[in-house]
N, CA, C, O and the ligand as a Tripos MOL2 file, in Angstrom:
@<TRIPOS>MOLECULE
protein
  309   307    78     0     0
PROTEIN
NO_CHARGES

@<TRIPOS>ATOM
      1 N         107.7850   91.0690   48.6190 N.3       1 MET1
      2 CA        107.1510   89.7570   48.4870 C.3       1 MET1
      3 C         105.9970   89.6670   49.4630 C.2       1 MET1
      4 O         104.9360   89.1390   49.1280 O.2       1 MET1
      5 N         106.1940   90.1770   50.6670 N.am      2 ARG2
      6 CA        105.1830   90.0350   51.7200 C.3       2 ARG2
      7 C         103.9280   90.8240   51.2930 C.2       2 ARG2
      8 O         102.8050   90.4120   51.5850 O.2       2 ARG2
      9 N         104.1240   91.9390   50.6130 N.am      3 TYR3
     10 CA        102.9700   92.7850   50.2070 C.3       3 TYR3
     11 C         102.1560   92.0890   49.1510 C.2       3 TYR3
     12 O         100.9340   92.2350   49.1210 O.2       3 TYR3
     13 N         102.7980   91.3350   48.2840 N.am      4 ILE4
     14 CA        102.0630   90.6250   47.2170 C.3       4 ILE4
     15 C         101.1300   89.5650   47.8680 C.2       4 ILE4
     16 O          99.9700   89.4060   47.4880 O.2       4 ILE4
     17 N         101.6870   88.8680   48.8420 N.am      5 ILE5
     18 CA        100.9200   87.8390   49.5360 C.3       5 ILE5
     19 C          99.7160   88.5240   50.2430 C.2       5 ILE5
     20 O          98.5910   88.0260   50.2010 O.2       5 ILE5
     21 N          99.9870   89.6590   50.8800 N.am      6 LEU6
     22 CA         98.8990   90.3610   51.5610 C.3       6 LEU6
     23 C          97.8510   90.8090   50.6190 C.2       6 LEU6
     24 O          96.6550   90.7130   50.8950 O.2       6 LEU6
     25 N          98.3130   91.3180   49.4590 N.am      7 LEU7
     26 CA         97.3330   91.7740   48.4360 C.3       7 LEU7
     27 C          96.4780   90.6200   47.9430 C.2       7 LEU7
     28 O          95.2640   90.7440   47.7810 O.2       7 LEU7
     29 N          97.1430   89.4910   47.7090 N.am      8 LEU8
     30 CA         96.4120   88.3020   47.2330 C.3       8 LEU8
     31 C          95.3980   87.8640   48.2850 C.2       8 LEU8
     32 O          94.2730   87.4870   47.9560 O.2       8 LEU8
     33 N          95.8130   87.9190   49.5830 N.am      9 ALA9
     34 CA         94.9270   87.5270   50.6750 C.3       9 ALA9
     35 C          93.6750   88.4310   50.6900 C.2       9 ALA9
     36 O          92.5550   87.9560   50.8800 O.2       9 ALA9
     37 N          93.8910   89.7370   50.4860 N.am     10 ILE10
     38 CA         92.7810   90.6700   50.4970 C.3      10 ILE10
     39 C          91.8270   90.4280   49.3560 C.2      10 ILE10
     40 O          90.6080   90.4410   49.5240 O.2      10 ILE10
     41 N          92.4170   90.2010   48.1600 N.am     11 VAL11
     42 CA         91.6160   89.9360   46.9770 C.3      11 VAL11
     43 C          90.7590   88.6490   47.1910 C.2      11 VAL11
     44 O          89.5760   88.5970   46.8550 O.2      11 VAL11
     45 N          91.4070   87.6480   47.7520 N.am     12 LEU12
     46 CA         90.7330   86.4120   48.0100 C.3      12 LEU12
     47 C          89.5720   86.6300   48.9900 C.2      12 LEU12
     48 O          88.4640   86.1290   48.7960 O.2      12 LEU12
     49 N          89.8690   87.3990   50.0510 N.am     13 LEU13
     50 CA         88.8610   87.6860   51.0840 C.3      13 LEU13
     51 C          87.6670   88.4050   50.4990 C.2      13 LEU13
     52 O          86.5240   88.0450   50.7800 O.2      13 LEU13
     53 N          87.9260   89.4480   49.6640 N.am     14 VAL14
     54 CA         86.8890   90.1620   48.9980 C.3      14 VAL14
     55 C          86.0240   89.2220   48.1580 C.2      14 VAL14
     56 O          84.7940   89.2760   48.1850 O.2      14 VAL14
     57 N          86.7080   88.3710   47.4230 N.am     15 TYR15
     58 CA         85.9950   87.4290   46.5640 C.3      15 TYR15
     59 C          85.1000   86.4710   47.3560 C.2      15 TYR15
     60 O          83.9760   86.1760   46.9500 O.2      15 TYR15
     61 N          85.6150   85.9930   48.4850 N.am     16 ILE16
     62 CA         84.8480   85.0930   49.3420 C.3      16 ILE16
     63 C          83.6310   85.7890   49.9110 C.2      16 ILE16
     64 O          82.5250   85.2490   49.9140 O.2      16 ILE16
     65 N          83.8650   87.0270   50.4060 N.am     17 VAL17
     66 CA         82.7460   87.8090   51.0010 C.3      17 VAL17
     67 C          81.6830   88.1010   49.9760 C.2      17 VAL17
     68 O          80.4920   88.0200   50.2770 O.2      17 VAL17
     69 N          82.0940   88.4410   48.7590 N.am     18 ARG18
     70 CA         81.1330   88.7220   47.6640 C.3      18 ARG18
     71 C          80.3260   87.4730   47.3410 C.2      18 ARG18
     72 O          79.1100   87.5400   47.1670 O.2      18 ARG18
     73 N          80.9910   86.3600   47.2640 N.am     19 THR19
     74 CA         80.3170   85.1180   46.9380 C.3      19 THR19
     75 C          79.2900   84.7470   48.0340 C.2      19 THR19
     76 O          78.1730   84.3210   47.7440 O.2      19 THR19
     77 N          79.6960   84.9170   49.2470 N.am     20 LEU20
     78 CA         78.8150   84.6140   50.3770 C.3      20 LEU20
     79 C          77.6160   85.5860   50.4140 C.2      20 LEU20
     80 O          76.4950   85.1960   50.7410 O.2      20 LEU20
     81 N          77.8750   86.8270   50.0790 N.am     21 ALA21
     82 CA         76.7900   87.8180   50.1090 C.3      21 ALA21
     83 C          75.8100   87.5990   48.9910 C.2      21 ALA21
     84 O          74.6340   87.9390   49.1160 O.2      21 ALA21
     85 N          76.2860   87.0230   47.8760 N.am     22 ARG22
     86 CA         75.4140   86.8510   46.7370 C.3      22 ARG22
     87 C          74.5510   85.5690   46.8370 C.2      22 ARG22
     88 O          73.4290   85.5280   46.3330 O.2      22 ARG22
     89 N          75.0860   84.5530   47.4810 N.am     23 SER23
     90 CA         74.4100   83.2590   47.4660 C.3      23 SER23
     91 C          73.0100   83.2150   48.0770 C.2      23 SER23
     92 O          72.1640   82.4830   47.5620 O.2      23 SER23
     93 N          72.7170   83.9700   49.1620 N.am     24 PRO24
     94 CA         71.3500   83.8890   49.6830 C.3      24 PRO24
     95 C          70.2940   84.4040   48.6890 C.2      24 PRO24
     96 O          69.1880   83.8720   48.5990 O.2      24 PRO24
     97 N          70.6670   85.4390   47.9590 N.am     25 LYS25
     98 CA         69.7280   85.9650   46.9580 C.3      25 LYS25
     99 C          69.4440   84.9330   45.8950 C.2      25 LYS25
    100 O          68.3070   84.7630   45.4550 O.2      25 LYS25
    101 N          70.5210   84.2290   45.4770 N.am     26 ARG26
    102 CA         70.3610   83.2460   44.4160 C.3      26 ARG26
    103 C          69.4520   82.0810   44.8940 C.2      26 ARG26
    104 O          68.5850   81.6180   44.1520 O.2      26 ARG26
    105 N          69.6660   81.6300   46.1240 N.am     27 SER27
    106 CA         68.9200   80.5050   46.6130 C.3      27 SER27
    107 C          67.4250   80.9250   46.7950 C.2      27 SER27
    108 O          66.5140   80.1090   46.6530 O.2      27 SER27
    109 N          67.2180   82.2280   47.1130 N.am     28 LYS28
    110 CA         65.8200   82.7100   47.2220 C.3      28 LYS28
    111 C          65.1350   82.6320   45.8830 C.2      28 LYS28
    112 O          63.9760   82.2290   45.7810 O.2      28 LYS28
    113 N          65.8730   83.0260   44.8410 N.am     29 LYS29
    114 CA         65.3050   82.9900   43.4890 C.3      29 LYS29
    115 C          64.9540   81.5510   43.0870 C.2      29 LYS29
    116 O          63.9160   81.2950   42.4770 O.2      29 LYS29
    117 N          65.8350   80.6340   43.4400 N.am     30 VAL30
    118 CA         65.6060   79.2300   43.1550 C.3      30 VAL30
    119 C          64.3340   78.7420   43.8490 C.2      30 VAL30
    120 O          63.5280   78.0170   43.2670 O.2      30 VAL30
    121 N          64.1750   79.1570   45.1040 N.am     31 ALA31
    122 CA         62.9850   78.7680   45.8840 C.3      31 ALA31
    123 C          61.7410   79.3130   45.2480 C.2      31 ALA31
    124 O          60.7200   78.6290   45.1780 O.2      31 ALA31
    125 N          61.8180   80.5700   44.7700 N.am     32 GLU32
    126 CA         60.6520   81.1640   44.1120 C.3      32 GLU32
    127 C          60.2890   80.4490   42.8210 C.2      32 GLU32
    128 O          59.1180   80.2640   42.4910 O.2      32 GLU32
    129 N          61.3470   80.0490   42.0930 N.am     33 LYS33
    130 CA         61.1230   79.3300   40.8500 C.3      33 LYS33
    131 C          60.4500   77.9950   41.1520 C.2      33 LYS33
    132 O          59.5250   77.5690   40.4600 O.2      33 LYS33
    133 N          60.9450   77.3460   42.2140 N.am     34 ARG34
    134 CA         60.4010   76.0350   42.5710 C.3      34 ARG34
    135 C          58.9530   76.1360   42.9680 C.2      34 ARG34
    136 O          58.1240   75.2980   42.6140 O.2      34 ARG34
    137 N          58.6640   77.2070   43.7290 N.am     35 ARG35
    138 CA         57.2670   77.4380   44.1910 C.3      35 ARG35
    139 C          56.3490   77.6480   43.0140 C.2      35 ARG35
    140 O          55.2200   77.1590   42.9800 O.2      35 ARG35
    141 N          56.8730   78.4050   42.0270 N.am     36 ALA36
    142 CA         56.0570   78.7430   40.8470 C.3      36 ALA36
    143 C          55.7650   77.4660   40.0480 C.2      36 ALA36
    144 O          54.6880   77.3200   39.4700 O.2      36 ALA36
    145 N          56.7650   76.5180   40.0230 N.am     37 ARG37
    146 CA         56.5770   75.3300   39.2550 C.3      37 ARG37
    147 C          55.5600   74.4140   39.9330 C.2      37 ARG37
    148 O          54.7580   73.7680   39.2600 O.2      37 ARG37
    149 N          55.5940   74.3590   41.2320 N.am     38 VAL38
    150 CA         54.6650   73.4870   42.0070 C.3      38 VAL38
    151 C          53.2180   74.0110   41.7940 C.2      38 VAL38
    152 O          52.2830   73.2170   41.6870 O.2      38 VAL38
    153 N          53.0470   75.3350   41.7340 N.am     39 GLY39
    154 CA         51.7410   75.9110   41.5420 C.3      39 GLY39
    155 C          50.9070   75.9350   42.7730 C.2      39 GLY39
    156 O          51.4430   75.8330   43.8770 O.2      39 GLY39
    157 N          49.6150   76.0670   42.6370 N.am     40 SER40
    158 CA         48.7720   76.1990   43.8340 C.3      40 SER40
    159 C          48.4230   74.8090   44.3980 C.2      40 SER40
    160 O          48.5410   73.7820   43.7300 O.2      40 SER40
    161 N          47.9940   74.8430   45.6430 N.am     41 MET41
    162 CA         47.7180   73.6050   46.3480 C.3      41 MET41
    163 C          46.1840   73.3320   46.3050 C.2      41 MET41
    164 O          45.3820   74.2650   46.3290 O.2      41 MET41
    165 N          45.8140   72.0870   46.2430 N.am     42 VAL42
    166 CA         44.4180   71.7400   46.3160 C.3      42 VAL42
    167 C          44.2050   70.8130   47.5080 C.2      42 VAL42
    168 O          45.1260   70.1160   47.9330 O.2      42 VAL42
    169 N          42.9910   70.8100   48.0420 N.am     43 ARG43
    170 CA         42.7070   70.0470   49.2500 C.3      43 ARG43
    171 C          42.0640   68.7340   48.8930 C.2      43 ARG43
    172 O          41.1090   68.6800   48.1170 O.2      43 ARG43
    173 N          42.5940   67.6750   49.4660 N.am     44 CYS44
    174 CA         42.0110   66.3290   49.2570 C.3      44 CYS44
    175 C          40.6170   66.2830   49.8440 C.2      44 CYS44
    176 O          40.4030   66.6680   50.9940 O.2      44 CYS44
    177 N          39.6750   65.8120   49.0530 N.am     45 GLU45
    178 CA         38.2940   65.7710   49.5050 C.3      45 GLU45
    179 C          38.0730   64.7190   50.5570 C.2      45 GLU45
    180 O          37.1080   64.7890   51.3170 O.2      45 GLU45
    181 N          38.9320   63.7680   50.6100 N.am     46 GLN46
    182 CA         38.7660   62.6380   51.5510 C.3      46 GLN46
    183 C          39.4420   62.9050   52.8810 C.2      46 GLN46
    184 O          38.8200   62.7190   53.9270 O.2      46 GLN46
    185 N          40.6840   63.3300   52.8740 N.am     47 CYS47
    186 CA         41.4550   63.4790   54.1530 C.3      47 CYS47
    187 C          41.8060   64.9160   54.4830 C.2      47 CYS47
    188 O          42.2850   65.1830   55.5860 O.2      47 CYS47
    189 N          41.5890   65.8480   53.5750 N.am     48 GLY48
    190 CA         41.8650   67.2440   53.8530 C.3      48 GLY48
    191 C          43.3150   67.6550   53.6820 C.2      48 GLY48
    192 O          43.6770   68.7990   53.9540 O.2      48 GLY48
    193 N          44.1470   66.7200   53.2290 N.am     49 LEU49
    194 CA         45.5620   67.0180   52.9720 C.3      49 LEU49
    195 C          45.7200   67.9420   51.7560 C.2      49 LEU49
    196 O          45.0240   67.8000   50.7510 O.2      49 LEU49
    197 N          46.6420   68.8770   51.8780 N.am     50 HIS50
    198 CA         46.9100   69.7890   50.7680 C.3      50 HIS50
    199 C          47.9820   69.2180   49.8740 C.2      50 HIS50
    200 O          49.0680   68.9130   50.3680 O.2      50 HIS50
    201 N          47.7450   69.0570   48.6000 N.am     51 VAL51
    202 CA         48.6990   68.5160   47.6640 C.3      51 VAL51
    203 C          48.8430   69.4890   46.4950 C.2      51 VAL51
    204 O          47.8960   70.2120   46.1840 O.2      51 VAL51
    205 N          50.0240   69.5240   45.8310 N.am     52 PRO52
    206 CA         50.1800   70.4020   44.6460 C.3      52 PRO52
    207 C          49.1750   69.9980   43.5710 C.2      52 PRO52
    208 O          48.8870   68.8170   43.3730 O.2      52 PRO52
    209 N          48.6500   71.0120   42.8840 N.am     53 GLU53
    210 CA         47.6440   70.7850   41.8260 C.3      53 GLU53
    211 C          48.1110   69.7300   40.8300 C.2      53 GLU53
    212 O          47.3290   68.8900   40.3830 O.2      53 GLU53
    213 N          49.4280   69.7880   40.4830 N.am     54 SER54
    214 CA         49.9630   68.8860   39.4550 C.3      54 SER54
    215 C          50.0060   67.4340   39.8980 C.2      54 SER54
    216 O          50.0200   66.5200   39.0730 O.2      54 SER54
    217 N          50.0280   67.2260   41.2420 N.am     55 GLU55
    218 CA         50.1490   65.8550   41.7640 C.3      55 GLU55
    219 C          48.8170   65.3230   42.2390 C.2      55 GLU55
    220 O          48.7140   64.1560   42.6180 O.2      55 GLU55
    221 N          47.7870   66.1680   42.2240 N.am     56 ALA56
    222 CA         46.4850   65.7090   42.7090 C.3      56 ALA56
    223 C          45.8280   64.7730   41.7180 C.2      56 ALA56
    224 O          46.1360   64.7940   40.5270 O.2      56 ALA56
    225 N          44.9120   63.9440   42.2220 N.am     57 VAL57
    226 CA         44.1170   63.0660   41.4250 C.3      57 VAL57
    227 C          42.7020   63.6710   41.3340 C.2      57 VAL57
    228 O          42.0940   63.9830   42.3590 O.2      57 VAL57
    229 N          42.1870   63.8340   40.1160 N.am     58 TYR58
    230 CA         40.8820   64.4520   39.9380 C.3      58 TYR58
    231 C          39.8450   63.4340   39.5270 C.2      58 TYR58
    232 O          40.0640   62.6330   38.6190 O.2      58 TYR58
    233 N          38.7140   63.4740   40.2040 N.am     59 ARG59
    234 CA         37.6090   62.6210   39.8600 C.3      59 ARG59
    235 C          36.3060   63.3470   40.2340 C.2      59 ARG59
    236 O          36.2200   63.9780   41.2870 O.2      59 ARG59
    237 N          35.3300   63.2520   39.3890 N.am     60 HIS60
    238 CA         34.0230   63.9480   39.5770 C.3      60 HIS60
    239 C          34.2310   65.4010   39.9320 C.2      60 HIS60
    240 O          33.5060   65.9520   40.7610 O.2      60 HIS60
    241 N          35.2250   66.0320   39.3070 N.am     61 GLY61
    242 CA         35.4680   67.4310   39.5280 C.3      61 GLY61
    243 C          36.0340   67.7830   40.9040 C.2      61 GLY61
    244 O          36.1040   68.9570   41.2680 O.2      61 GLY61
    245 N          36.4370   66.7700   41.6610 N.am     62 LYS62
    246 CA         37.0310   66.9710   42.9840 C.3      62 LYS62
    247 C          38.4570   66.5000   42.9740 C.2      62 LYS62
    248 O          38.8430   65.6310   42.1920 O.2      62 LYS62
    249 N          39.2620   67.1100   43.8900 N.am     63 ALA63
    250 CA         40.6870   66.7720   43.9620 C.3      63 ALA63
    251 C          40.9470   65.8270   45.1290 C.2      63 ALA63
    252 O          40.3090   65.9290   46.1760 O.2      63 ALA63
    253 N          41.8800   64.9170   44.9400 N.am     64 PHE64
    254 CA         42.2910   63.9530   45.9540 C.3      64 PHE64
    255 C          43.7900   63.8450   45.9840 C.2      64 PHE64
    256 O          44.4700   64.1130   44.9940 O.2      64 PHE64
    257 N          44.3180   63.4360   47.1710 N.am     65 CYS65
    258 CA         45.8020   63.3500   47.3180 C.3      65 CYS65
    259 C          46.2940   62.0900   46.6490 C.2      65 CYS65
    260 O          47.4590   62.0550   46.2520 O.2      65 CYS65
    261 N          45.4890   61.0480   46.4940 N.am     66 SER66
    262 CA         45.9140   59.8000   45.9050 C.3      66 SER66
    263 C          44.7380   59.0840   45.2780 C.2      66 SER66
    264 O          43.5870   59.4210   45.5550 O.2      66 SER66
    265 N          45.0090   58.1060   44.4440 N.am     67 ARG67
    266 CA         43.9410   57.3100   43.8120 C.3      67 ARG67
    267 C          43.1490   56.5570   44.8780 C.2      67 ARG67
    268 O          41.9350   56.3960   44.7590 O.2      67 ARG67
    269 N          43.8480   56.0950   45.9260 N.am     68 GLU68
    270 CA         43.2100   55.3790   47.0220 C.3      68 GLU68
    271 C          42.1030   56.2220   47.6530 C.2      68 GLU68
    272 O          41.0140   55.7220   47.9360 O.2      68 GLU68
    273 N          42.3910   57.4960   47.8690 N.am     69 HIS69
    274 CA         41.4040   58.3650   48.4980 C.3      69 HIS69
    275 C          40.2610   58.6990   47.5440 C.2      69 HIS69
    276 O          39.1210   58.8810   47.9730 O.2      69 HIS69
    277 N          40.5710   58.7800   46.2440 N.am     70 ALA70
    278 CA         39.5350   58.9950   45.2540 C.3      70 ALA70
    279 C          38.5960   57.8030   45.2670 C.2      70 ALA70
    280 O          37.3780   57.9620   45.1810 O.2      70 ALA70
    281 N          39.1650   56.6000   45.3750 N.am     71 ASP71
    282 CA         38.3840   55.3570   45.4290 C.3      71 ASP71
    283 C          37.5140   55.3350   46.6970 C.2      71 ASP71
    284 O          36.3260   55.0190   46.6410 O.2      71 ASP71
    285 N          38.1270   55.6750   47.8350 N.am     72 ASP72
    286 CA         37.4320   55.7090   49.1220 C.3      72 ASP72
    287 C          36.2460   56.6620   49.0570 C.2      72 ASP72
    288 O          35.1440   56.3410   49.5020 O.2      72 ASP72
    289 N          36.4950   57.8350   48.4970 N.am     73 TRP73
    290 CA         35.4440   58.8620   48.4010 C.3      73 TRP73
    291 C          34.2990   58.3860   47.5420 C.2      73 TRP73
    292 O          33.1360   58.6250   47.8650 O.2      73 TRP73
    293 N          34.6240   57.6950   46.4200 N.am     74 GLU74
    294 CA         33.6170   57.1960   45.5060 C.3      74 GLU74
    295 C          32.7560   56.1310   46.2240 C.2      74 GLU74
    296 O          31.5440   56.0800   46.0110 O.2      74 GLU74
    297 N          33.3550   55.3080   47.0450 N.am     75 LEU75
    298 CA         32.6300   54.2830   47.7850 C.3      75 LEU75
    299 C          31.6740   54.8990   48.8060 C.2      75 LEU75
    300 O          30.5850   54.3760   49.0400 O.2      75 LEU75
    301 N          32.0830   55.9990   49.4040 N.am     76 GLU76
    302 CA         31.3000   56.6090   50.4750 C.3      76 GLU76
    303 C          30.2260   57.5430   49.9570 C.2      76 GLU76
    304 O          29.3220   57.9160   50.7050 O.2      76 GLU76
    305 N          30.3070   57.9410   48.6530 N.am     77 HIS77
    306 CA         29.3420   58.9180   48.1420 C.3      77 HIS77
    307 C          28.5580   58.3770   46.9680 C.2      77 HIS77
    308 O          27.7040   59.0760   46.4220 O.2      77 HIS77
    309 ZN         43.6620   62.1880   50.9360 Zn       78 ZN78
@<TRIPOS>BOND
     1     1     2 1
     2     2     3 1
     3     3     4 2
     4     3     5 am
     5     5     6 1
     6     6     7 1
     7     7     8 2
     8     7     9 am
     9     9    10 1
    10    10    11 1
    11    11    12 2
    12    11    13 am
    13    13    14 1
    14    14    15 1
    15    15    16 2
    16    15    17 am
    17    17    18 1
    18    18    19 1
    19    19    20 2
    20    19    21 am
    21    21    22 1
    22    22    23 1
    23    23    24 2
    24    23    25 am
    25    25    26 1
    26    26    27 1
    27    27    28 2
    28    27    29 am
    29    29    30 1
    30    30    31 1
    31    31    32 2
    32    31    33 am
    33    33    34 1
    34    34    35 1
    35    35    36 2
    36    35    37 am
    37    37    38 1
    38    38    39 1
    39    39    40 2
    40    39    41 am
    41    41    42 1
    42    42    43 1
    43    43    44 2
    44    43    45 am
    45    45    46 1
    46    46    47 1
    47    47    48 2
    48    47    49 am
    49    49    50 1
    50    50    51 1
    51    51    52 2
    52    51    53 am
    53    53    54 1
    54    54    55 1
    55    55    56 2
    56    55    57 am
    57    57    58 1
    58    58    59 1
    59    59    60 2
    60    59    61 am
    61    61    62 1
    62    62    63 1
    63    63    64 2
    64    63    65 am
    65    65    66 1
    66    66    67 1
    67    67    68 2
    68    67    69 am
    69    69    70 1
    70    70    71 1
    71    71    72 2
    72    71    73 am
    73    73    74 1
    74    74    75 1
    75    75    76 2
    76    75    77 am
    77    77    78 1
    78    78    79 1
    79    79    80 2
    80    79    81 am
    81    81    82 1
    82    82    83 1
    83    83    84 2
    84    83    85 am
    85    85    86 1
    86    86    87 1
    87    87    88 2
    88    87    89 am
    89    89    90 1
    90    90    91 1
    91    91    92 2
    92    91    93 am
    93    93    94 1
    94    94    95 1
    95    95    96 2
    96    95    97 am
    97    97    98 1
    98    98    99 1
    99    99   100 2
   100    99   101 am
   101   101   102 1
   102   102   103 1
   103   103   104 2
   104   103   105 am
   105   105   106 1
   106   106   107 1
   107   107   108 2
   108   107   109 am
   109   109   110 1
   110   110   111 1
   111   111   112 2
   112   111   113 am
   113   113   114 1
   114   114   115 1
   115   115   116 2
   116   115   117 am
   117   117   118 1
   118   118   119 1
   119   119   120 2
   120   119   121 am
   121   121   122 1
   122   122   123 1
   123   123   124 2
   124   123   125 am
   125   125   126 1
   126   126   127 1
   127   127   128 2
   128   127   129 am
   129   129   130 1
   130   130   131 1
   131   131   132 2
   132   131   133 am
   133   133   134 1
   134   134   135 1
   135   135   136 2
   136   135   137 am
   137   137   138 1
   138   138   139 1
   139   139   140 2
   140   139   141 am
   141   141   142 1
   142   142   143 1
   143   143   144 2
   144   143   145 am
   145   145   146 1
   146   146   147 1
   147   147   148 2
   148   147   149 am
   149   149   150 1
   150   150   151 1
   151   151   152 2
   152   151   153 am
   153   153   154 1
   154   154   155 1
   155   155   156 2
   156   155   157 am
   157   157   158 1
   158   158   159 1
   159   159   160 2
   160   159   161 am
   161   161   162 1
   162   162   163 1
   163   163   164 2
   164   163   165 am
   165   165   166 1
   166   166   167 1
   167   167   168 2
   168   167   169 am
   169   169   170 1
   170   170   171 1
   171   171   172 2
   172   171   173 am
   173   173   174 1
   174   174   175 1
   175   175   176 2
   176   175   177 am
   177   177   178 1
   178   178   179 1
   179   179   180 2
   180   179   181 am
   181   181   182 1
   182   182   183 1
   183   183   184 2
   184   183   185 am
   185   185   186 1
   186   186   187 1
   187   187   188 2
   188   187   189 am
   189   189   190 1
   190   190   191 1
   191   191   192 2
   192   191   193 am
   193   193   194 1
   194   194   195 1
   195   195   196 2
   196   195   197 am
   197   197   198 1
   198   198   199 1
   199   199   200 2
   200   199   201 am
   201   201   202 1
   202   202   203 1
   203   203   204 2
   204   203   205 am
   205   205   206 1
   206   206   207 1
   207   207   208 2
   208   207   209 am
   209   209   210 1
   210   210   211 1
   211   211   212 2
   212   211   213 am
   213   213   214 1
   214   214   215 1
   215   215   216 2
   216   215   217 am
   217   217   218 1
   218   218   219 1
   219   219   220 2
   220   219   221 am
   221   221   222 1
   222   222   223 1
   223   223   224 2
   224   223   225 am
   225   225   226 1
   226   226   227 1
   227   227   228 2
   228   227   229 am
   229   229   230 1
   230   230   231 1
   231   231   232 2
   232   231   233 am
   233   233   234 1
   234   234   235 1
   235   235   236 2
   236   235   237 am
   237   237   238 1
   238   238   239 1
   239   239   240 2
   240   239   241 am
   241   241   242 1
   242   242   243 1
   243   243   244 2
   244   243   245 am
   245   245   246 1
   246   246   247 1
   247   247   248 2
   248   247   249 am
   249   249   250 1
   250   250   251 1
   251   251   252 2
   252   251   253 am
   253   253   254 1
   254   254   255 1
   255   255   256 2
   256   255   257 am
   257   257   258 1
   258   258   259 1
   259   259   260 2
   260   259   261 am
   261   261   262 1
   262   262   263 1
   263   263   264 2
   264   263   265 am
   265   265   266 1
   266   266   267 1
   267   267   268 2
   268   267   269 am
   269   269   270 1
   270   270   271 1
   271   271   272 2
   272   271   273 am
   273   273   274 1
   274   274   275 1
   275   275   276 2
   276   275   277 am
   277   277   278 1
   278   278   279 1
   279   279   280 2
   280   279   281 am
   281   281   282 1
   282   282   283 1
   283   283   284 2
   284   283   285 am
   285   285   286 1
   286   286   287 1
   287   287   288 2
   288   287   289 am
   289   289   290 1
   290   290   291 1
   291   291   292 2
   292   291   293 am
   293   293   294 1
   294   294   295 1
   295   295   296 2
   296   295   297 am
   297   297   298 1
   298   298   299 1
   299   299   300 2
   300   299   301 am
   301   301   302 1
   302   302   303 1
   303   303   304 2
   304   303   305 am
   305   305   306 1
   306   306   307 1
   307   307   308 2
@<TRIPOS>SUBSTRUCTURE
     1 MET1         2 RESIDUE 1 A MET
     2 ARG2         6 RESIDUE 1 A ARG
     3 TYR3        10 RESIDUE 1 A TYR
     4 ILE4        14 RESIDUE 1 A ILE
     5 ILE5        18 RESIDUE 1 A ILE
     6 LEU6        22 RESIDUE 1 A LEU
     7 LEU7        26 RESIDUE 1 A LEU
     8 LEU8        30 RESIDUE 1 A LEU
     9 ALA9        34 RESIDUE 1 A ALA
    10 ILE10       38 RESIDUE 1 A ILE
    11 VAL11       42 RESIDUE 1 A VAL
    12 LEU12       46 RESIDUE 1 A LEU
    13 LEU13       50 RESIDUE 1 A LEU
    14 VAL14       54 RESIDUE 1 A VAL
    15 TYR15       58 RESIDUE 1 A TYR
    16 ILE16       62 RESIDUE 1 A ILE
    17 VAL17       66 RESIDUE 1 A VAL
    18 ARG18       70 RESIDUE 1 A ARG
    19 THR19       74 RESIDUE 1 A THR
    20 LEU20       78 RESIDUE 1 A LEU
    21 ALA21       82 RESIDUE 1 A ALA
    22 ARG22       86 RESIDUE 1 A ARG
    23 SER23       90 RESIDUE 1 A SER
    24 PRO24       94 RESIDUE 1 A PRO
    25 LYS25       98 RESIDUE 1 A LYS
    26 ARG26      102 RESIDUE 1 A ARG
    27 SER27      106 RESIDUE 1 A SER
    28 LYS28      110 RESIDUE 1 A LYS
    29 LYS29      114 RESIDUE 1 A LYS
    30 VAL30      118 RESIDUE 1 A VAL
    31 ALA31      122 RESIDUE 1 A ALA
    32 GLU32      126 RESIDUE 1 A GLU
    33 LYS33      130 RESIDUE 1 A LYS
    34 ARG34      134 RESIDUE 1 A ARG
    35 ARG35      138 RESIDUE 1 A ARG
    36 ALA36      142 RESIDUE 1 A ALA
    37 ARG37      146 RESIDUE 1 A ARG
    38 VAL38      150 RESIDUE 1 A VAL
    39 GLY39      154 RESIDUE 1 A GLY
    40 SER40      158 RESIDUE 1 A SER
    41 MET41      162 RESIDUE 1 A MET
    42 VAL42      166 RESIDUE 1 A VAL
    43 ARG43      170 RESIDUE 1 A ARG
    44 CYS44      174 RESIDUE 1 A CYS
    45 GLU45      178 RESIDUE 1 A GLU
    46 GLN46      182 RESIDUE 1 A GLN
    47 CYS47      186 RESIDUE 1 A CYS
    48 GLY48      190 RESIDUE 1 A GLY
    49 LEU49      194 RESIDUE 1 A LEU
    50 HIS50      198 RESIDUE 1 A HIS
    51 VAL51      202 RESIDUE 1 A VAL
    52 PRO52      206 RESIDUE 1 A PRO
    53 GLU53      210 RESIDUE 1 A GLU
    54 SER54      214 RESIDUE 1 A SER
    55 GLU55      218 RESIDUE 1 A GLU
    56 ALA56      222 RESIDUE 1 A ALA
    57 VAL57      226 RESIDUE 1 A VAL
    58 TYR58      230 RESIDUE 1 A TYR
    59 ARG59      234 RESIDUE 1 A ARG
    60 HIS60      238 RESIDUE 1 A HIS
    61 GLY61      242 RESIDUE 1 A GLY
    62 LYS62      246 RESIDUE 1 A LYS
    63 ALA63      250 RESIDUE 1 A ALA
    64 PHE64      254 RESIDUE 1 A PHE
    65 CYS65      258 RESIDUE 1 A CYS
    66 SER66      262 RESIDUE 1 A SER
    67 ARG67      266 RESIDUE 1 A ARG
    68 GLU68      270 RESIDUE 1 A GLU
    69 HIS69      274 RESIDUE 1 A HIS
    70 ALA70      278 RESIDUE 1 A ALA
    71 ASP71      282 RESIDUE 1 A ASP
    72 ASP72      286 RESIDUE 1 A ASP
    73 TRP73      290 RESIDUE 1 A TRP
    74 GLU74      294 RESIDUE 1 A GLU
    75 LEU75      298 RESIDUE 1 A LEU
    76 GLU76      302 RESIDUE 1 A GLU
    77 HIS77      306 RESIDUE 1 A HIS
    78 ZN78       309 GROUP 0 **** ****
């Protein structure tokens, strides 16, 4: 009976170690996927802040971090 418990403990340990060893790779893949979805960064013409291309506001062929900065830039130029 004691050997069965020991065997189960070893199997469980191997399973835990495998799971732990695998998880960093998986999270790295998720991070890569996330980065790919965000895409490249563009620089706000008004404040210089870098924002994801998909979230940027475009006006006069220039990129801005927000509509407020696009408005500010329009007033100044
Ligand atoms: Zn800005």
